[in-house]
Backbone as numpy.savetxt, mean C-alpha at the origin, in Angstrom:
# Nx Ny Nz CAx CAy CAz Cx Cy Cz
-33.18 -34.80 12.72 -32.80 -33.73 13.62 -31.32 -33.35 13.43
-30.46 -34.37 13.26 -29.05 -34.09 13.05 -28.83 -33.30 11.76
-29.60 -33.64 10.73 -29.46 -32.94 9.45 -29.84 -31.47 9.62
-30.86 -31.20 10.39 -31.28 -29.82 10.63 -30.20 -29.05 11.38
-29.59 -29.66 12.36 -28.52 -29.00 13.13 -27.31 -28.73 12.23
-26.92 -29.70 11.40 -25.81 -29.50 10.48 -26.13 -28.38 9.48
-27.34 -28.38 8.98 -27.76 -27.38 8.01 -27.71 -25.98 8.64
-28.26 -25.83 9.83 -28.25 -24.54 10.52 -26.83 -24.10 10.86
-25.98 -25.04 11.23 -24.58 -24.71 11.50 -23.88 -24.22 10.24
-24.13 -24.88 9.14 -23.55 -24.50 7.86 -23.99 -23.09 7.45
-25.27 -22.83 7.53 -25.82 -21.51 7.17 -25.24 -20.43 8.10
-25.16 -20.70 9.38 -24.60 -19.74 10.34 -23.14 -19.43 10.01
-22.38 -20.44 9.67 -20.98 -20.25 9.32 -20.85 -19.35 8.10
-21.64 -19.58 7.10 -21.59 -18.77 5.88 -21.97 -17.32 6.18
-23.01 -17.13 6.96 -23.45 -15.77 7.28 -22.41 -15.00 8.08
-21.81 -15.64 9.06 -20.83 -14.95 9.88 -19.53 -14.69 9.13
-19.13 -15.60 8.28 -17.88 -15.42 7.53 -18.02 -14.36 6.45
-19.17 -14.26 5.83 -19.34 -13.31 4.74 -19.43 -11.87 5.22
-19.60 -11.64 6.49 -19.72 -10.29 7.03 -18.40 -9.78 7.60
-17.33 -10.52 7.42 -16.04 -10.12 7.97 -15.55 -8.87 7.25
-15.12 -7.90 7.99 -14.62 -6.66 7.40 -13.14 -6.80 7.06
-12.67 -5.91 6.19 -11.31 -6.02 5.69 -10.73 -4.63 5.40
-9.42 -4.53 5.53 -8.68 -3.32 5.15 -7.70 -3.70 4.05
-7.71 -2.95 2.96 -6.79 -3.18 1.86 -5.97 -1.91 1.64
-4.68 -2.09 1.35 -3.78 -0.95 1.22 -2.86 -1.13 0.02
-2.74 -0.07 -0.76 -1.78 -0.02 -1.88 -0.93 1.21 -1.71
0.37 1.02 -1.73 1.35 2.10 -1.57 2.12 2.20 -2.88
1.91 3.30 -3.63 2.50 3.42 -4.97 3.38 4.66 -5.09
4.29 4.59 -6.06 5.13 5.72 -6.42 4.83 6.06 -7.87
4.56 7.34 -8.13 4.28 7.81 -9.47 5.48 8.59 -9.99
6.07 8.09 -11.06 7.25 8.72 -11.65 6.83 9.70 -12.73
6.78 10.98 -12.36 6.44 12.04 -13.31 7.67 12.78 -13.79
8.82 12.12 -13.74 10.06 12.71 -14.21 10.30 12.34 -15.68
11.34 12.92 -16.24 11.69 12.61 -17.63 12.58 11.38 -17.73
12.99 10.83 -16.58 13.90 9.68 -16.61 13.36 8.52 -15.78
14.03 7.40 -15.91 13.72 6.22 -15.11 14.24 6.44 -13.69
13.50 5.95 -12.70 13.97 6.05 -11.32 14.13 4.65 -10.74
14.96 4.56 -9.71 15.23 3.29 -9.04 14.90 3.48 -7.56
14.05 2.60 -7.01 13.63 2.70 -5.61 14.14 1.48 -4.85
14.82 1.75 -3.74 15.30 0.70 -2.85 14.74 0.98 -1.46
14.03 0.01 -0.90 13.40 0.17 0.42 13.22 -1.21 1.02
12.45 -1.26 2.10 12.19 -2.53 2.76 10.71 -2.61 3.08
10.05 -3.64 2.57 8.63 -3.87 2.84 8.52 -4.43 4.26
8.15 -3.57 5.21 8.08 -3.98 6.61 6.94 -4.94 6.89
5.92 -4.95 6.05 4.78 -5.83 6.25 5.15 -7.28 5.89
5.79 -7.46 4.74 6.11 -8.80 4.25 7.57 -9.21 4.53
8.33 -8.32 5.14 9.74 -8.58 5.46 10.58 -8.95 4.24
10.44 -8.15 3.18 11.23 -8.38 1.96 11.80 -7.05 1.47
12.91 -7.13 0.77 13.53 -5.94 0.19 12.75 -5.49 -1.04
12.67 -4.19 -1.21 12.07 -3.60 -2.40 13.22 -3.05 -3.24
13.31 -3.50 -4.45 14.35 -3.05 -5.38 13.69 -2.99 -6.74
13.16 -1.82 -7.09 12.36 -1.73 -8.30 12.75 -0.53 -9.15
12.59 -0.68 -10.43 12.84 0.38 -11.40 11.50 0.82 -11.97
11.29 2.14 -12.02 10.03 2.68 -12.52 10.32 3.60 -13.70
9.78 3.26 -14.84 9.97 4.04 -16.05 9.26 5.39 -15.94
9.68 6.35 -16.74 9.07 7.67 -16.77 7.59 7.56 -17.12
6.75 8.29 -16.38 5.31 8.30 -16.65 4.55 7.10 -16.10
5.21 6.26 -15.33 4.59 5.04 -14.80 4.38 5.16 -13.30
3.31 4.55 -12.82 3.05 4.45 -11.38 3.20 2.98 -10.99
4.02 2.70 -9.99 4.30 1.32 -9.57 3.94 1.13 -8.10
3.42 -0.05 -7.79 3.07 -0.39 -6.41 4.30 -0.93 -5.69
4.61 -0.33 -4.54 5.73 -0.81 -3.73 5.26 -1.81 -2.69
4.12 -1.55 -2.06 3.57 -2.42 -1.03 2.08 -2.57 -1.28
1.61 -3.80 -1.22 0.18 -4.09 -1.30 -0.13 -5.05 -0.17
-1.18 -4.74 0.58 -1.43 -5.48 1.81 -2.91 -5.48 2.12
-3.38 -6.54 2.72 -4.76 -6.59 3.20 -4.79 -7.35 4.52
-5.76 -7.00 5.34 -5.91 -7.68 6.63 -7.37 -7.67 7.02
-7.74 -8.60 7.87 -9.10 -8.65 8.37 -9.30 -7.53 9.38
-10.47 -6.97 9.39 -10.78 -5.87 10.28 -10.72 -4.55 9.55
-11.86 -3.92 9.39 -11.93 -2.64 8.68 -11.34 -1.54 9.54
-10.50 -0.70 8.93 -9.90 0.42 9.63 -9.73 1.58 8.65
-10.18 2.76 9.05 -9.99 3.94 8.21 -8.82 4.78 8.69
-8.11 4.30 9.71 -6.94 5.01 10.23 -5.79 4.88 9.24
-5.23 6.01 8.85 -4.13 6.00 7.88 -2.85 5.49 8.53
-2.19 4.57 7.85 -0.97 3.94 8.35 0.23 4.83 8.01
1.12 5.09 8.98 2.32 5.88 8.66 3.19 5.15 7.63
3.73 5.91 6.69 4.54 5.34 5.61 5.76 4.61 6.16
6.35 5.13 7.24 7.53 4.50 7.82 7.20 3.08 8.31
5.95 2.83 8.68 5.54 1.48 9.08 5.48 0.52 7.89
5.36 1.07 6.70 5.27 0.25 5.49 6.63 0.06 4.82
7.43 1.12 4.78 8.68 1.10 4.01 9.95 1.10 4.86
9.81 1.02 6.16 10.99 1.02 7.01 11.56 2.42 7.18
12.73 2.51 7.76 13.35 3.80 8.07 14.30 4.32 7.01
14.59 3.53 6.00 15.59 3.93 5.02 15.10 3.61 3.60
14.87 4.65 2.83 14.43 4.50 1.43 15.36 5.34 0.56
15.84 4.75 -0.53 16.71 5.46 -1.47 16.03 5.48 -2.82
15.94 6.68 -3.41 15.38 6.83 -4.75 16.42 7.57 -5.59
16.80 6.95 -6.69 17.81 7.52 -7.60 17.22 7.70 -8.99
17.68 8.75 -9.69 17.31 8.87 -11.10 18.44 8.30 -11.96
18.30 8.36 -13.28 19.31 7.76 -14.15 20.65 8.48 -14.12
20.66 9.72 -13.65 21.92 10.47 -13.52 22.63 10.14 -12.21
21.97 9.36 -11.35 22.55 9.01 -10.06 22.22 10.00 -8.96
21.36 10.98 -9.26 20.93 11.95 -8.25 20.00 11.29 -7.26
20.12 11.67 -5.99 19.28 11.14 -4.92 18.08 12.05 -4.72
16.94 11.46 -4.47 15.71 12.21 -4.21 15.88 13.09 -2.98
15.53 14.38 -3.12 15.63 15.32 -1.99 14.32 15.40 -1.21
13.21 15.16 -1.87 11.90 15.18 -1.23 11.81 13.99 -0.27
11.41 14.24 0.96 11.39 13.19 1.99 10.24 12.21 1.76
10.59 11.01 1.30 9.59 9.98 1.00 8.97 9.38 2.28
9.63 9.54 3.41 9.11 8.99 4.66 8.24 9.98 5.43
8.10 11.19 4.93 7.23 12.19 5.54 5.81 12.00 5.01
4.89 11.66 5.90 3.50 11.41 5.49 2.86 12.60 4.78
3.31 13.81 5.10 2.75 15.01 4.48 3.05 15.07 2.98
4.06 14.34 2.51 4.42 14.33 1.09 3.65 13.29 0.28
2.79 12.54 0.93 2.00 11.50 0.27 0.56 11.96 0.11
-0.06 11.50 -0.97 -1.50 11.66 -1.14 -2.12 10.38 -0.61
-2.90 10.52 0.46 -3.51 9.34 1.09 -5.03 9.46 1.01
-5.63 8.47 0.36 -7.08 8.44 0.20 -7.59 7.13 0.79
-8.62 7.23 1.60 -9.27 6.04 2.17 -10.72 6.04 1.68
-11.07 4.99 0.93 -12.44 4.82 0.45 -13.10 3.72 1.26
-14.16 4.09 1.94 -14.86 3.12 2.77 -16.11 2.62 2.06
-16.24 1.31 2.06 -17.45 0.67 1.59 -18.05 -0.05 2.79
-19.06 -0.82 2.58 -19.77 -1.43 3.70 -18.84 -2.23 4.63
-18.08 -3.14 4.09 -17.22 -4.00 4.92 -15.74 -3.85 4.60
-15.39 -2.92 3.71 -14.00 -2.79 3.27 -13.56 -1.33 3.34
-12.34 -1.12 3.80 -11.70 0.19 3.74 -10.50 0.06 2.81
-10.55 0.73 1.67 -9.46 0.70 0.70 -8.57 1.92 0.92
-7.30 1.66 1.19 -6.32 2.73 1.40 -5.45 2.84 0.14
-5.41 4.04 -0.44 -4.58 4.30 -1.61 -3.59 5.39 -1.23
-2.31 5.05 -1.17 -1.25 5.99 -0.83 -0.38 6.18 -2.06
-0.17 7.45 -2.48 0.61 7.72 -3.68 1.65 8.79 -3.39
2.88 8.53 -3.82 3.98 9.49 -3.70 4.36 9.91 -5.11
4.20 11.21 -5.41 4.50 11.73 -6.74 5.92 12.28 -6.78
6.68 11.87 -7.78 8.06 12.34 -7.94 8.17 13.14 -9.23
8.68 14.38 -9.09 8.89 15.27 -10.21 10.39 15.47 -10.43
10.77 16.02 -11.60 12.19 16.30 -11.86 12.77 17.26 -10.82
11.96 18.19 -10.35 12.44 19.19 -9.37 12.69 18.58 -7.98
12.28 17.35 -7.75 12.47 16.69 -6.45 13.88 16.12 -6.31
14.69 16.18 -7.37 16.08 15.67 -7.31 17.07 16.79 -7.19
């Protein structure tokens, strides 16, 4: 009888754990300029500084995050990158396009059965400097 109870408890645990929903998020910057760019920001999720260089024609991830609980609600960029982001090109010019304005981002949410994948992309062109 004890073996049956342990077995049923084990099976129940596996079934309930495997149905847990999840939200995954990737926040990337796409450098479509002719020069290398430098991004300085603050990852508010992980509490670490972002200091990255992105070569011309490359897309780089600034923040990658996942959490339990499926959500299709788009997260504001300021919640991910903090209130102060600096983007410079190789000439030392500062980005004029507002990186903290959600309207300047391409945000796609792909929902699957138990997972919501959030893909946020900020495209930078030469004319943005």
